[in-house]
Structures are given as structure tokens and as C-alpha cells.
PAFIFI-349732 format. One record per atom (N, C-alpha, C): residue number from 1; x, y, z. Coordinates in steps of 0.05 Angstrom, whole numbers, plus 5000, padded with zeros to 4 digits. Layout:
REM PAFIFI-349732
<node k="NUM" px="X" py="Y" pz="Z"/>
...
REM end
This chain:
REM PAFIFI-349732
<node k="1" px="6708" py="3472" pz="4501"/>
<node k="1" px="6720" py="3486" pz="4523"/>
<node k="1" px="6714" py="3472" pz="4550"/>
<node k="2" px="6734" py="3469" pz="4566"/>
<node k="2" px="6729" py="3458" pz="4592"/>
<node k="2" px="6722" py="3480" pz="4612"/>
<node k="3" px="6715" py="3472" pz="4637"/>
<node k="3" px="6705" py="3492" pz="4656"/>
<node k="3" px="6726" py="3512" pz="4664"/>
<node k="4" px="6751" py="3504" pz="4665"/>
<node k="4" px="6773" py="3523" pz="4673"/>
<node k="4" px="6775" py="3545" pz="4652"/>
<node k="5" px="6774" py="3537" pz="4627"/>
<node k="5" px="6776" py="3556" pz="4605"/>
<node k="5" px="6753" py="3575" pz="4606"/>
<node k="6" px="6729" py="3564" pz="4611"/>
<node k="6" px="6705" py="3581" pz="4613"/>
<node k="6" px="6708" py="3601" pz="4636"/>
<node k="7" px="6717" py="3592" pz="4659"/>
<node k="7" px="6721" py="3609" pz="4681"/>
<node k="7" px="6741" py="3631" pz="4675"/>
<node k="8" px="6763" py="3623" pz="4661"/>
<node k="8" px="6784" py="3642" pz="4654"/>
<node k="8" px="6772" py="3663" pz="4634"/>
<node k="9" px="6757" py="3654" pz="4615"/>
<node k="9" px="6746" py="3672" pz="4595"/>
<node k="9" px="6727" py="3691" pz="4609"/>
<node k="10" px="6711" py="3681" pz="4628"/>
<node k="10" px="6692" py="3698" pz="4642"/>
<node k="10" px="6707" py="3718" pz="4659"/>
<node k="11" px="6728" py="3709" pz="4672"/>
<node k="11" px="6743" py="3727" pz="4689"/>
<node k="11" px="6756" py="3749" pz="4673"/>
<node k="12" px="6766" py="3742" pz="4648"/>
<node k="12" px="6778" py="3762" pz="4631"/>
<node k="12" px="6757" py="3782" pz="4623"/>
<node k="13" px="6733" py="3773" pz="4617"/>
<node k="13" px="6712" py="3792" pz="4609"/>
<node k="13" px="6703" py="3809" pz="4633"/>
<node k="14" px="6704" py="3798" pz="4657"/>
<node k="14" px="6695" py="3814" pz="4680"/>
<node k="14" px="6718" py="3833" pz="4689"/>
<node k="15" px="6742" py="3824" pz="4690"/>
<node k="15" px="6764" py="3839" pz="4701"/>
<node k="15" px="6773" py="3862" pz="4682"/>
<node k="16" px="6770" py="3858" pz="4656"/>
<node k="16" px="6780" py="3878" pz="4638"/>
<node k="16" px="6758" py="3891" pz="4621"/>
<node k="17" px="6740" py="3906" pz="4634"/>
<node k="17" px="6718" py="3917" pz="4619"/>
<node k="17" px="6727" py="3939" pz="4600"/>
<node k="18" px="6748" py="3953" pz="4605"/>
<node k="18" px="6757" py="3975" pz="4588"/>
<node k="18" px="6776" py="3966" pz="4567"/>
<node k="19" px="6783" py="3941" pz="4567"/>
<node k="19" px="6803" py="3931" pz="4548"/>
<node k="19" px="6791" py="3930" pz="4520"/>
<node k="20" px="6809" py="3933" pz="4501"/>
<node k="20" px="6800" py="3932" pz="4472"/>
<node k="20" px="6794" py="3904" pz="4464"/>
<node k="21" px="6805" py="3884" pz="4479"/>
<node k="21" px="6800" py="3856" pz="4472"/>
<node k="21" px="6774" py="3846" pz="4483"/>
<node k="22" px="6759" py="3863" pz="4496"/>
<node k="22" px="6733" py="3855" pz="4508"/>
<node k="22" px="6714" py="3844" pz="4486"/>
<node k="23" px="6713" py="3858" pz="4464"/>
<node k="23" px="6695" py="3850" pz="4443"/>
<node k="23" px="6703" py="3823" pz="4432"/>
<node k="24" px="6729" py="3817" pz="4430"/>
<node k="24" px="6737" py="3791" pz="4420"/>
<node k="24" px="6731" py="3769" pz="4440"/>
<node k="25" px="6734" py="3776" pz="4466"/>
<node k="25" px="6728" py="3756" pz="4487"/>
<node k="25" px="6698" py="3750" pz="4487"/>
<node k="26" px="6682" py="3770" pz="4484"/>
<node k="26" px="6653" py="3765" pz="4483"/>
<node k="26" px="6646" py="3749" pz="4458"/>
<node k="27" px="6660" py="3755" pz="4436"/>
<node k="27" px="6655" py="3740" pz="4411"/>
<node k="27" px="6661" py="3710" pz="4415"/>
<node k="28" px="6683" py="3704" pz="4430"/>
<node k="28" px="6690" py="3676" pz="4434"/>
<node k="28" px="6669" py="3662" pz="4450"/>
<node k="29" px="6657" py="3676" pz="4468"/>
<node k="29" px="6637" py="3663" pz="4486"/>
<node k="29" px="6610" py="3668" pz="4474"/>
<node k="30" px="6599" py="3648" pz="4463"/>
<node k="30" px="6571" py="3651" pz="4453"/>
<node k="30" px="6553" py="3646" pz="4477"/>
<node k="31" px="6528" py="3647" pz="4472"/>
<node k="31" px="6508" py="3645" pz="4493"/>
<node k="31" px="6510" py="3619" pz="4508"/>
<node k="32" px="6512" py="3597" pz="4495"/>
<node k="32" px="6513" py="3571" pz="4508"/>
<node k="32" px="6538" py="3568" pz="4526"/>
<node k="33" px="6560" py="3579" pz="4516"/>
<node k="33" px="6585" py="3578" pz="4532"/>
<node k="33" px="6582" py="3594" pz="4558"/>
<node k="34" px="6569" py="3617" pz="4556"/>
<node k="34" px="6565" py="3633" pz="4579"/>
<node k="34" px="6547" py="3619" pz="4599"/>
<node k="35" px="6526" py="3606" pz="4589"/>
<node k="35" px="6508" py="3591" pz="4607"/>
<node k="35" px="6523" py="3568" pz="4621"/>
<node k="36" px="6540" py="3555" pz="4606"/>
<node k="36" px="6556" py="3533" pz="4618"/>
<node k="36" px="6574" py="3544" pz="4640"/>
<node k="37" px="6586" py="3568" pz="4635"/>
<node k="37" px="6604" py="3580" pz="4655"/>
<node k="37" px="6587" py="3587" pz="4680"/>
<node k="38" px="6563" py="3598" pz="4676"/>
<node k="38" px="6546" py="3605" pz="4698"/>
<node k="38" px="6539" py="3580" pz="4715"/>
<node k="39" px="6532" py="3558" pz="4701"/>
<node k="39" px="6525" py="3533" pz="4715"/>
<node k="39" px="6549" py="3523" pz="4731"/>
<node k="40" px="6573" py="3524" pz="4719"/>
<node k="40" px="6597" py="3515" pz="4733"/>
<node k="40" px="6602" py="3532" pz="4758"/>
<node k="41" px="6599" py="3558" pz="4756"/>
<node k="41" px="6604" py="3575" pz="4779"/>
<node k="41" px="6583" py="3571" pz="4800"/>
<node k="42" px="6558" py="3566" pz="4792"/>
<node k="42" px="6537" py="3561" pz="4812"/>
<node k="42" px="6542" py="3534" pz="4826"/>
<node k="43" px="6552" py="3515" pz="4812"/>
<node k="43" px="6559" py="3489" pz="4825"/>
<node k="43" px="6581" py="3493" pz="4845"/>
<node k="44" px="6601" py="3509" pz="4838"/>
<node k="44" px="6622" py="3515" pz="4857"/>
<node k="44" px="6611" py="3529" pz="4882"/>
<node k="45" px="6593" py="3548" pz="4877"/>
<node k="45" px="6581" py="3563" pz="4899"/>
<node k="45" px="6566" py="3544" pz="4917"/>
<node k="46" px="6552" py="3525" pz="4905"/>
<node k="46" px="6536" py="3505" pz="4921"/>
<node k="46" px="6555" py="3488" pz="4938"/>
<node k="47" px="6578" py="3480" pz="4926"/>
<node k="47" px="6597" py="3464" pz="4942"/>
<node k="47" px="6608" py="3481" pz="4965"/>
<node k="48" px="6615" py="3506" pz="4960"/>
<node k="48" px="6626" py="3523" pz="4981"/>
<node k="48" px="6605" py="3527" pz="5003"/>
<node k="49" px="6580" py="3532" pz="4995"/>
<node k="49" px="6559" py="3536" pz="5015"/>
<node k="49" px="6555" py="3512" pz="5032"/>
<node k="50" px="6555" py="3488" pz="5020"/>
<node k="50" px="6552" py="3464" pz="5036"/>
<node k="50" px="6576" py="3459" pz="5054"/>
<node k="51" px="6600" py="3466" pz="5045"/>
<node k="51" px="6624" py="3463" pz="5062"/>
<node k="51" px="6622" py="3482" pz="5086"/>
<node k="52" px="6613" py="3506" pz="5081"/>
<node k="52" px="6609" py="3526" pz="5103"/>
<node k="52" px="6589" py="3515" pz="5123"/>
<node k="53" px="6567" py="3505" pz="5112"/>
<node k="53" px="6545" py="3494" pz="5130"/>
<node k="53" px="6556" py="3472" pz="5147"/>
<node k="54" px="6572" py="3454" pz="5135"/>
<node k="54" px="6583" py="3431" pz="5150"/>
<node k="54" px="6602" py="3441" pz="5172"/>
<node k="55" px="6618" py="3461" pz="5165"/>
<node k="55" px="6637" py="3471" pz="5185"/>
<node k="55" px="6622" py="3484" pz="5208"/>
<node k="56" px="6601" py="3499" pz="5202"/>
<node k="56" px="6585" py="3512" pz="5223"/>
<node k="56" px="6572" py="3491" pz="5241"/>
<node k="57" px="6564" py="3469" pz="5230"/>
<node k="57" px="6551" py="3449" pz="5247"/>
<node k="57" px="6572" py="3435" pz="5265"/>
<node k="58" px="6598" py="3434" pz="5256"/>
<node k="58" px="6619" py="3423" pz="5272"/>
<node k="58" px="6626" py="3442" pz="5295"/>
<node k="59" px="6627" py="3467" pz="5289"/>
<node k="59" px="6635" py="3487" pz="5308"/>
<node k="59" px="6610" py="3501" pz="5318"/>
<node k="60" px="6595" py="3487" pz="5336"/>
<node k="60" px="6571" py="3499" pz="5347"/>
<node k="60" px="6578" py="3520" pz="5367"/>
<node k="61" px="6562" py="3540" pz="5368"/>
<node k="61" px="6565" py="3561" pz="5389"/>
<node k="61" px="6544" py="3554" pz="5410"/>
<node k="62" px="6553" py="3542" pz="5432"/>
<node k="62" px="6535" py="3534" pz="5453"/>
<node k="62" px="6521" py="3557" pz="5466"/>
<node k="63" px="6535" py="3580" pz="5466"/>
<node k="63" px="6523" py="3603" pz="5479"/>
<node k="63" px="6498" py="3613" pz="5463"/>
<node k="64" px="6499" py="3610" pz="5437"/>
<node k="64" px="6476" py="3619" pz="5421"/>
<node k="64" px="6451" py="3602" pz="5426"/>
<node k="65" px="6455" py="3576" pz="5432"/>
<node k="65" px="6432" py="3558" pz="5437"/>
<node k="65" px="6424" py="3559" pz="5466"/>
<node k="66" px="6441" py="3568" pz="5484"/>
<node k="66" px="6435" py="3568" pz="5512"/>
<node k="66" px="6413" py="3588" pz="5518"/>
<node k="67" px="6399" py="3584" pz="5540"/>
<node k="67" px="6379" py="3602" pz="5548"/>
<node k="67" px="6391" py="3629" pz="5556"/>
<node k="68" px="6379" py="3651" pz="5549"/>
<node k="68" px="6390" py="3677" pz="5556"/>
<node k="68" px="6390" py="3680" pz="5587"/>
<node k="69" px="6410" py="3694" pz="5597"/>
<node k="69" px="6412" py="3699" pz="5626"/>
<node k="69" px="6390" py="3718" pz="5635"/>
<node k="70" px="6376" py="3709" pz="5655"/>
<node k="70" px="6354" py="3726" pz="5666"/>
<node k="70" px="6366" py="3745" pz="5687"/>
<node k="71" px="6359" py="3769" pz="5684"/>
<node k="71" px="6368" py="3789" pz="5704"/>
<node k="71" px="6347" py="3789" pz="5727"/>
<node k="72" px="6357" py="3791" pz="5751"/>
<node k="72" px="6339" py="3792" pz="5774"/>
<node k="72" px="6325" py="3819" pz="5774"/>
<node k="73" px="6300" py="3819" pz="5782"/>
<node k="73" px="6285" py="3844" pz="5782"/>
<node k="73" px="6275" py="3848" pz="5810"/>
<node k="74" px="6273" py="3874" pz="5818"/>
<node k="74" px="6263" py="3881" pz="5844"/>
<node k="74" px="6233" py="3883" pz="5842"/>
<node k="75" px="6219" py="3873" pz="5862"/>
<node k="75" px="6190" py="3875" pz="5863"/>
<node k="75" px="6181" py="3904" pz="5866"/>
<node k="76" px="6157" py="3910" pz="5858"/>
<node k="76" px="6147" py="3937" pz="5862"/>
<node k="76" px="6147" py="3946" pz="5891"/>
<node k="77" px="6141" py="3927" pz="5909"/>
<node k="77" px="6142" py="3934" pz="5938"/>
<node k="77" px="6170" py="3941" pz="5947"/>
<node k="78" px="6190" py="3926" pz="5937"/>
<node k="78" px="6218" py="3931" pz="5943"/>
<node k="78" px="6226" py="3958" pz="5933"/>
<node k="79" px="6218" py="3965" pz="5908"/>
<node k="79" px="6225" py="3991" pz="5897"/>
<node k="79" px="6213" py="4013" pz="5913"/>
<node k="80" px="6188" py="4009" pz="5923"/>
<node k="80" px="6175" py="4030" pz="5939"/>
<node k="80" px="6190" py="4034" pz="5965"/>
<node k="81" px="6198" py="4012" pz="5978"/>
<node k="81" px="6214" py="4015" pz="6003"/>
<node k="81" px="6240" py="4030" pz="5999"/>
<node k="82" px="6253" py="4023" pz="5977"/>
<node k="82" px="6279" py="4037" pz="5971"/>
<node k="82" px="6274" py="4066" pz="5966"/>
<node k="83" px="6252" py="4073" pz="5951"/>
<node k="83" px="6246" py="4100" pz="5946"/>
<node k="83" px="6240" py="4116" pz="5971"/>
<node k="84" px="6223" py="4104" pz="5989"/>
<node k="84" px="6216" py="4118" pz="6014"/>
<node k="84" px="6241" py="4122" pz="6031"/>
<node k="85" px="6258" py="4102" pz="6033"/>
<node k="85" px="6282" py="4104" pz="6049"/>
<node k="85" px="6300" py="4126" pz="6038"/>
<node k="86" px="6302" py="4128" pz="6012"/>
<node k="86" px="6319" py="4148" pz="5999"/>
<node k="86" px="6307" py="4176" pz="6005"/>
<node k="87" px="6281" py="4179" pz="6004"/>
<node k="87" px="6268" py="4205" pz="6009"/>
<node k="87" px="6273" py="4213" pz="6038"/>
<node k="88" px="6270" py="4194" pz="6057"/>
<node k="88" px="6276" py="4200" pz="6085"/>
<node k="88" px="6304" py="4209" pz="6089"/>
<node k="89" px="6323" py="4194" pz="6077"/>
<node k="89" px="6351" py="4201" pz="6080"/>
<node k="89" px="6357" py="4229" pz="6070"/>
<node k="90" px="6346" py="4236" pz="6046"/>
<node k="90" px="6351" py="4262" pz="6035"/>
<node k="90" px="6338" py="4284" pz="6052"/>
<node k="91" px="6314" py="4278" pz="6063"/>
<node k="91" px="6300" py="4298" pz="6080"/>
<node k="91" px="6317" py="4303" pz="6105"/>
<node k="92" px="6328" py="4282" pz="6117"/>
<node k="92" px="6345" py="4286" pz="6141"/>
<node k="92" px="6370" py="4301" pz="6134"/>
<node k="93" px="6381" py="4296" pz="6111"/>
<node k="93" px="6406" py="4310" pz="6102"/>
<node k="93" px="6400" py="4340" pz="6098"/>
<node k="94" px="6376" py="4346" pz="6086"/>
<node k="94" px="6369" py="4374" pz="6082"/>
<node k="94" px="6364" py="4388" pz="6109"/>
<node k="95" px="6351" py="4373" pz="6127"/>
<node k="95" px="6346" py="4385" pz="6154"/>
<node k="95" px="6372" py="4391" pz="6168"/>
<node k="96" px="6391" py="4372" pz="6167"/>
<node k="96" px="6416" py="4376" pz="6181"/>
<node k="96" px="6431" py="4400" pz="6168"/>
<node k="97" px="6429" py="4402" pz="6142"/>
<node k="97" px="6443" py="4424" pz="6128"/>
<node k="97" px="6430" py="4451" pz="6136"/>
<node k="98" px="6404" py="4452" pz="6139"/>
<node k="98" px="6390" py="4476" pz="6146"/>
<node k="98" px="6397" py="4484" pz="6175"/>
<node k="99" px="6399" py="4464" pz="6193"/>
<node k="99" px="6406" py="4470" pz="6220"/>
<node k="99" px="6435" py="4480" pz="6222"/>
<node k="100" px="6452" py="4469" pz="6206"/>
<node k="100" px="6480" py="4478" pz="6207"/>
<node k="100" px="6483" py="4506" pz="6196"/>
<node k="101" px="6465" py="4514" pz="6178"/>
<node k="101" px="6467" py="4541" pz="6166"/>
<node k="101" px="6457" py="4562" pz="6185"/>
<node k="102" px="6439" py="4555" pz="6204"/>
<node k="102" px="6428" py="4574" pz="6223"/>
<node k="102" px="6450" py="4581" pz="6244"/>
<node k="103" px="6449" py="4606" pz="6253"/>
<node k="103" px="6468" py="4613" pz="6274"/>
<node k="103" px="6461" py="4599" pz="6300"/>
<node k="104" px="6480" py="4591" pz="6315"/>
<node k="104" px="6476" py="4577" pz="6341"/>
<node k="104" px="6463" py="4596" pz="6361"/>
<node k="105" px="6443" py="4586" pz="6376"/>
<node k="105" px="6430" py="4602" pz="6396"/>
<node k="105" px="6447" py="4602" pz="6421"/>
<node k="106" px="6449" py="4624" pz="6434"/>
<node k="106" px="6463" py="4626" pz="6459"/>
<node k="106" px="6444" py="4636" pz="6480"/>
<node k="107" px="6446" py="4623" pz="6504"/>
<node k="107" px="6428" py="4632" pz="6526"/>
<node k="107" px="6441" py="4657" pz="6539"/>
<node k="108" px="6423" py="4674" pz="6546"/>
<node k="108" px="6432" py="4698" pz="6561"/>
<node k="108" px="6437" py="4690" pz="6590"/>
<node k="109" px="6460" py="4697" pz="6599"/>
<node k="109" px="6467" py="4690" pz="6627"/>
<node k="109" px="6454" py="4711" pz="6645"/>
<node k="110" px="6441" py="4700" pz="6665"/>
<node k="110" px="6429" py="4718" pz="6685"/>
<node k="110" px="6447" py="4719" pz="6709"/>
<node k="111" px="6453" py="4742" pz="6718"/>
<node k="111" px="6471" py="4747" pz="6740"/>
<node k="111" px="6457" py="4741" pz="6767"/>
<node k="112" px="6430" py="4739" pz="6767"/>
<node k="112" px="6416" py="4736" pz="6792"/>
<node k="112" px="6419" py="4709" pz="6804"/>
<node k="113" px="6420" py="4688" pz="6788"/>
<node k="113" px="6421" py="4661" pz="6800"/>
<node k="113" px="6444" py="4645" pz="6787"/>
<node k="114" px="6468" py="4649" pz="6798"/>
<node k="114" px="6491" py="4633" pz="6787"/>
<node k="114" px="6489" py="4604" pz="6797"/>
<node k="115" px="6493" py="4585" pz="6778"/>
<node k="115" px="6492" py="4557" pz="6785"/>
<node k="115" px="6520" py="4548" pz="6792"/>
<node k="116" px="6522" py="4529" pz="6810"/>
<node k="116" px="6549" py="4519" pz="6816"/>
<node k="116" px="6558" py="4500" pz="6793"/>
<node k="117" px="6583" py="4502" pz="6786"/>
<node k="117" px="6593" py="4485" pz="6764"/>
<node k="117" px="6597" py="4457" pz="6775"/>
<node k="118" px="6586" py="4438" pz="6761"/>
<node k="118" px="6587" py="4410" pz="6771"/>
<node k="118" px="6604" py="4394" pz="6751"/>
<node k="119" px="6622" py="4378" pz="6761"/>
<node k="119" px="6639" py="4361" pz="6744"/>
<node k="119" px="6622" py="4338" pz="6735"/>
<node k="120" px="6623" py="4333" pz="6708"/>
<node k="120" px="6608" py="4311" pz="6697"/>
<node k="120" px="6626" py="4288" pz="6690"/>
<node k="121" px="6616" py="4264" pz="6692"/>
<node k="121" px="6631" py="4240" pz="6685"/>
<node k="121" px="6650" py="4232" pz="6707"/>
<node k="122" px="6667" py="4213" pz="6701"/>
<node k="122" px="6686" py="4203" pz="6721"/>
<node k="122" px="6674" py="4181" pz="6737"/>
<node k="123" px="6690" py="4167" pz="6752"/>
<node k="123" px="6681" py="4145" pz="6769"/>
<node k="123" px="6687" py="4151" pz="6798"/>
<node k="124" px="6667" py="4149" pz="6814"/>
<node k="124" px="6671" py="4155" pz="6843"/>
<node k="124" px="6684" py="4130" pz="6856"/>
<node k="125" px="6697" py="4133" pz="6878"/>
<node k="125" px="6709" py="4110" pz="6892"/>
<node k="125" px="6688" py="4089" pz="6899"/>
<node k="126" px="6664" py="4098" pz="6906"/>
<node k="126" px="6642" py="4079" pz="6912"/>
<node k="126" px="6635" py="4063" pz="6887"/>
<node k="127" px="6632" py="4076" pz="6864"/>
<node k="127" px="6625" py="4062" pz="6839"/>
<node k="127" px="6647" py="4043" pz="6831"/>
<node k="128" px="6672" py="4051" pz="6835"/>
<node k="128" px="6695" py="4034" pz="6828"/>
<node k="128" px="6694" py="4008" pz="6844"/>
<node k="129" px="6688" py="4011" pz="6870"/>
<node k="129" px="6687" py="3987" pz="6888"/>
<node k="129" px="6664" py="3968" pz="6879"/>
<node k="130" px="6641" py="3979" pz="6871"/>
<node k="130" px="6619" py="3962" pz="6861"/>
<node k="130" px="6627" py="3947" pz="6836"/>
<node k="131" px="6640" py="3961" pz="6817"/>
<node k="131" px="6649" py="3949" pz="6792"/>
<node k="131" px="6669" py="3926" pz="6798"/>
<node k="132" px="6688" py="3931" pz="6815"/>
<node k="132" px="6708" py="3911" pz="6822"/>
<node k="132" px="6695" py="3886" pz="6834"/>
<node k="133" px="6675" py="3890" pz="6851"/>
<node k="133" px="6661" py="3868" pz="6864"/>
<node k="133" px="6646" py="3852" pz="6843"/>
<node k="134" px="6633" py="3866" pz="6824"/>
<node k="134" px="6617" py="3852" pz="6803"/>
<node k="134" px="6636" py="3836" pz="6785"/>
<node k="135" px="6660" py="3846" pz="6779"/>
<node k="135" px="6679" py="3831" pz="6763"/>
<node k="135" px="6689" py="3807" pz="6778"/>
<node k="136" px="6694" py="3809" pz="6803"/>
<node k="136" px="6703" py="3786" pz="6819"/>
<node k="136" px="6682" py="3765" pz="6819"/>
<node k="137" px="6657" py="3772" pz="6823"/>
<node k="137" px="6635" py="3753" pz="6824"/>
<node k="137" px="6632" py="3739" pz="6796"/>
<node k="138" px="6635" py="3754" pz="6775"/>
<node k="138" px="6634" py="3742" pz="6748"/>
<node k="138" px="6656" py="3722" pz="6743"/>
<node k="139" px="6680" py="3729" pz="6752"/>
<node k="139" px="6703" py="3711" pz="6749"/>
<node k="139" px="6699" py="3685" pz="6765"/>
<node k="140" px="6688" py="3688" pz="6789"/>
<node k="140" px="6683" py="3664" pz="6806"/>
<node k="140" px="6663" py="3646" pz="6792"/>
<node k="141" px="6642" py="3658" pz="6780"/>
<node k="141" px="6622" py="3642" pz="6766"/>
<node k="141" px="6634" py="3628" pz="6742"/>
<node k="142" px="6651" py="3641" pz="6727"/>
<node k="142" px="6664" py="3629" pz="6704"/>
<node k="142" px="6682" py="3605" pz="6712"/>
<node k="143" px="6697" py="3609" pz="6733"/>
<node k="143" px="6715" py="3588" pz="6743"/>
<node k="143" px="6698" py="3563" pz="6751"/>
<node k="144" px="6676" py="3568" pz="6765"/>
<node k="144" px="6659" py="3546" pz="6773"/>
<node k="144" px="6647" py="3531" pz="6749"/>
<node k="145" px="6640" py="3546" pz="6728"/>
<node k="145" px="6629" py="3534" pz="6704"/>
<node k="145" px="6650" py="3518" pz="6689"/>
<node k="146" px="6675" py="3527" pz="6689"/>
<node k="146" px="6696" py="3512" pz="6677"/>
<node k="146" px="6701" py="3485" pz="6692"/>
<node k="147" px="6701" py="3486" pz="6718"/>
<node k="147" px="6705" py="3462" pz="6734"/>
<node k="147" px="6683" py="3442" pz="6728"/>
<node k="148" px="6658" py="3450" pz="6727"/>
<node k="148" px="6637" py="3432" pz="6722"/>
<node k="148" px="6639" py="3420" pz="6694"/>
<node k="149" px="6647" py="3437" pz="6675"/>
<node k="149" px="6650" py="3427" pz="6647"/>
<node k="149" px="6673" py="3407" pz="6645"/>
<node k="150" px="6694" py="3412" pz="6660"/>
<node k="150" px="6717" py="3393" pz="6660"/>
<node k="150" px="6710" py="3366" pz="6672"/>
<node k="151" px="6693" py="3366" pz="6693"/>
<node k="151" px="6685" py="3342" pz="6706"/>
<node k="151" px="6666" py="3326" pz="6688"/>
<node k="152" px="6648" py="3339" pz="6675"/>
<node k="152" px="6629" py="3326" pz="6657"/>
<node k="152" px="6642" py="3316" pz="6632"/>
<node k="153" px="6660" py="3332" pz="6620"/>
<node k="153" px="6672" py="3326" pz="6594"/>
<node k="153" px="6696" py="3311" pz="6596"/>
REM end
């Protein structure tokens, strides 16, 4: 028997276990024939394994061999600063929320001493004149600086 016949006989015995011809197939294959079939199959497996190994060496996965990516870590001092800042932020938020929840205080108006209402903000004519003069002086200084830069450059 050649190796193909042995493989076929083995496959018949394996694939058809409930078949009535199983006994006759087993009778055809004596012990030495079965051992030869096993050796042939193991040789095939060895060839397949070496082919797989060769293919794997051709198709290297560079990422598997590369050094793993290191994640940056925060120092304990940095973590402490972040924690303290977070606590301050939340304390301020709670304080603001508590102040918003309280009713607004109103001063009692006393009729005895009325204060004159004073207009806030705005620019007086005197202040406007001072600003205009300052802008003029600044523009004169800029023009002089440009002239000197043009002469030098």
C-alpha cells in the first residue's frame, strides 16, 4: 500500500465510524499499516509546520518586536497641585451657590439724611481735553521714531 491508499483507508475509518464496513476497513489495516499511516501523517504535519514557520519569518510583525509605547505619567507633586486646585474651584462654586440662594439684603432708607444722587461714569470736558493732548503727543513721538528709523535704515 502506498501512502495515499493508507491515508484514504484511515480517512474512511475516521469519517465513517457508524458504517457497517468499519470492521472490514479495520481488518484491512493491520497494526504495521496503521503505524505507517501515522508516520506519513506526522511527516505531512512536520512539513506544514515548517512552511508556516517560514511564512511567519517572512511576514514579521514589526509592532510586536517594537518597544511598547510608554504613557506619560504625572508626578505626585503635579497630582497634588491638580487636586488642590480642584478643591478650591469646587469650594468657590459652592460658596457662590450658597450666596445666590440667600435672599439679597436691602438697606433701610432713612428719611433723615437724603443723599444727593450723583451721576457715575462719563467723561468730563476737562478729561477729554487731557486725553486728546496725550494722544497728540503719542502720535508726534511715533512720527519722530519713524523718521529716525527711515534715516538709519
